[in-house]
N, C-alpha and C positions, 0 to 999 in steps of 0.2 A: 424566442430567447427566454431562458429562465435564469434568475439571479438569486443566489442564496447568500445572506450576510452572515459572516462568522464574527461574533462579538467577543473576540479576545482583545488583548492589548499588544499591538495595535489591532484594530478591526480591519477586515478585508472582505472582498466579495468573490464568490465563485460564480462565474458566468458560463452557462451551458447553451450552446447554439451551434448550428452548422456555419462553416466559413470563417471562424474566428481567427485562424492563423493568418489569413490574408489581410485582416484588419487589426492585428494585434498592436501594431504601432500606434494607431489612432486610439485604441482603447487604453493603452498605457499612458498616452499623453494626457489623459483625463485625470491621472493620479500622480504623475511625476513629470518634472521638467526634463528636457533633452539631456542625456548623459551618456556615458559609455556603458555598453551592454556586452557582457561576456556570455555568449550563447553556448551552453554546455549540452552536448548531445552525443549520441553513439553512432557507430558506423552503419547500423541498420536504418536509423531514422534520418540521418543527414541527407542521403540521396533523395528522400521523399519530401522533406519539408524544410530543410535549412534555408534554401534560397527564397522560398516564399516568406519565411519569417524575416530573413535579412532584408529583403526588399521592403516589407511593410515597416520594419523598424527604421530603416534609413530614410524612407519617405516621410516619416514623422519626426525626423531630426535627431535620431539616436545614432551614435557611432557603434558599429558592431564588430566584435572580435569573436569568431567561433572557435570552440575547442571540441575536438572529436576524439572519443576514446573507444576501444573495442567493445562491442555489444556483449552483454551477458553478465550473469551474477559473478562470474570469475573476475570481473573488473572492479567489483565493489570492495575495495581493499585499501590499505594504507598507501600503497604505491600510486594508485590512481588519484587518491586524495592529494598526495604530495605533489603530483604532477599538475593537478588543477590549481593548487595554491601557488606554485611557482609561475604558472601561466598568468594568473591574476596579478601577481607582483610584477612580472615582466611587462605586462600591459599597463601597469601603474594605475590600476583601479583604486579609487578612493571611496570614502564612506558615502559620497553623494552618488556613486555609480550603482550598478545593479547586475546581478547574475540571473540568467534565464535558464530554467531547466526545461529542455525540449525533449520529451521522450516518455518512457515508462517509469516504473518504480525505481529501478536501479539509478537511472539518470536523476530522478528527483531526489533520491537519497544523497548521491554524490554531490550534485550541485548545491543542495540545501546545506549539507554538512560543511562544504567548503565556504559557503557564504556565512555560515554561523561562526566559523573560527578565523576567517580572513579579516584582519584589522579588528578582531574581537566582534565582528558582526557587521555585514552590509546587507542591503535589500536583495531579495530574490523573488522571482516570479515563476509560477508553475504553468507550463503549457503541456498538459498530459496528452499523450498520443495513444495510450492503451486503455482498455476498459478497466483494468486493475488500478491504474493510476487515477483514472477519472472517478471511480466510485470510492476509492479509499486513500491511497498513499499521497496524493497531491494535497490533501486537506488535513489540517491539524498540526502541522509544524514539527512532526517527528522526523528526524534525519539520522541515518546510521550507516556504518560500514561493518563488514564481517571481519572477524579475527580468526586465527587458526583454531581457537577453542570453540567457536560457535558463531551463530548469525546475529548481526545487529548488536554486537557487544560494545561498540564505541559509537557515540553519537551525541547529538545536541538537539534541544528544542529551539526552533526558530520559525515563527509563523511567516508565510509568504506575504508579499505586498498585494498579490492578486493571483487568482487562478482562472485561466481562460481555457475552457474545455471545448474543443472543436469536435463535434460529433461526426464530422466527415472523416476523421482519422480512423474511425472504427471500421470503415469499409476496406481498408488496406491490411487489416490484421489477419494473419494466418489463423486457422480454426483453433489450434491449440492455445494461441496467445489470447484469443477472445475468451476461450474457456477459463483461462487463468483469472480473468476479471470476473467471470460469472461466479467463481468460487467465493470471492470476497463479497459479492452482492448477495448470494444465497446465505452466506454467514450473517449478513445484516438482517435478512428476513427472519432467520432463526432467533436472532437476538431480540428483535423489537416489534415485528409486524407480520402477523399471520397473512394479511392480504398481500403484502409484498412477496412473501414466500410463495403464495399461491400463483403469482405471476410467473415465477420460474417453473412451477409445476405445469402451467398451461403452455409453456414454450413462448411466452410473450417477450422474453428478453431481447431477442434479435429484432423483433418488430417495434418495440418501444424503448430503445436504449436511453433516450433523453429523459423519459419519465423515470426509468429505473435509476439513472445516475442522480437525478434531482432528489429522489426520495432517500437514496443512500447517503448523499452528501448532507441533506437536511438532518437526518438522524445523527450522523457523526458530528456535525457542527454543534448540535445541542449538547452532546456528550463532552466535546472539547471545551465548550464554554463553561461547563460546570466543573470540569476536572482537567485543566490544560496539561498539567505535569504528571498525569497518570498516577495519582495517589489513591484513587478509589474506583469510581465508576468507569473510568476510561479503560481499566484493565479488562473490562468485559469485551472490548474490541479484539482481544487476543483469542477469542473462541476458535478452537481448532489449531492454534498456533504452537502450543507446546509440543505436541506430537508432530505437527507439520514442520516446524523448524528442525526437529530431530531427523525427520525423513530427509530433508534437504542436506543436512550435515552428513548423514550416513551415505547419501548418494554422491558425495563430493559436489553437491549443487547441480547435479545433472537433472534432477527432478525440479521442474519450475515451481516457483513459490505457490501459485494458485492451486496447482495439482497437489502439492504437498499439504496445503491447508485443507483442501477437500478431503483427502484421506484422513487427516487429523480430526476433522469434524465428524466424519463417519465413525472413527474409533471412539471418540469421547461420547458420542450419542449412544453407541452400543454399550459402552461401559456404564453410562448413566442408567440405562434400563436394567442391566445385569446386576448393578449394585444397589438398586432401589432408590436412586436419586431422582429419577424422572417421575413426573406426575401422571404421565400417560405414555403409551407406546409412541415413540418418535423415530427410532433408528431406521426402520424400514422406509418410512416416508422420506427422511432426509437422504438415505442412500439412493432411493429411486429418483429423487430430484437431481442429485449430483450426476447420476448416470445419464439421465435424460439430457443434461447439459454438457456431456462429453468429458466428465470428470471421474477420477478413480474413487472407489469406496473402500479401499484397503491398501496394504503395502506388503511387499515380500520381506522387508527387513524385520527380523525377529524382535519380539518385545524386549529382550535383554539388551540388544543393541540400541533400540530406541530409548529405553530408560537411561542407559549410560549417556547417550548424546544429550538427552533432555536435562540431565543433572547439572549441566553447565548453562542452562537457559537463563536469560536475564530476569525471568520472573521468579527465580529462586531467591529466597531471603533466609540466610543462615541455613538451618537444617530443614526448612520447609519450602514448599513450592505451591503457588496458587494456580488452580485450574479454573477454567470457565466451563461450567456444567449446564447443559440444556435441561430445563425442567419440562418444558413443552415448547411448541413452536410459538415464538414471541416472548418467551420468558427464560432468562438464564440467570445463574447466580455464581458468585465467586466461592470457591471451596478450597481452603488451605489444608494441605496434608503434609505429613513428614515425607521427605524425599524417598526413604526406603519403601514407602507404600506405593510409589508411582509405578513400579513394575507390575504390581497386582492390578492396578487400574488399567494399564495398557493391555495386560493379558486378558482382562475382562472384555475389552472392546476390540481386540486384535482379530483381524481376518485377512489372511494372506491371499 
């Protein structure tokens, strides 16, 4: 078992170990008294893990009310949010109760955002079941939904009361879903740690997932502690996301988040080399690592379409947009450019 403390206000712990879903009730009793628990999950995860979680929570004295929504990015919208909020109100949850996010990144976003705005904020707990949620989205308190204009354009910050990451869940993931999480983990290696990136190059991710999760969470926890509301350093975590989100939008969200981020990472790495922003050749190494882990290194959507989609990205401020640019493996920087220049950047890194 590995435990990482996130020193925000309030503080919380991320626990990483096998078998945690089966004892989540006992673990949560250590930080909260028995209360009502709304377990929010999706139609893919519910058949696998909902009863295990329900039984553990109920045996620890919690009253459980499950809410199941259709799986997929297409559910990450205002309609699903409204339905969850109505469910919480119908079950008469109060500020002493809790929402459980059981699932991947979409579930964490939906449950977390609902918890943030219901009664102006109640507790929630993350039980990530995907590698992507484990290494990235379950930690840090960012919650959001998609709007017609773009991805994650409405949301709120709310730190979870706890994160319990059961590594046994990774065994049930389809190959493409596991690769989605690999993209966010590889991104972390490019951001901060040459040795972590080298693990992905060696193919160690599948063999040592707990170690990879702990190292990614440890890095993100430090960033969040220093910049919880994304005013500076935390923006670095958006590496690959400007083009990645544009790919998702252009595809009608048919391209999964991790695959889109991987392609976006490859694009910005090639652009950094072509435009003289990188300190050393990095694009080939990053692309090879992505491909080795089952991820794309380019996109068929043309630069013009990507630039248009990215112009509505939440990282835009007035007439400028901030990009995360890799200088070398383990070092990235924020670079603000005028929005009209974004097309030339994407063209410099585009590879269909």
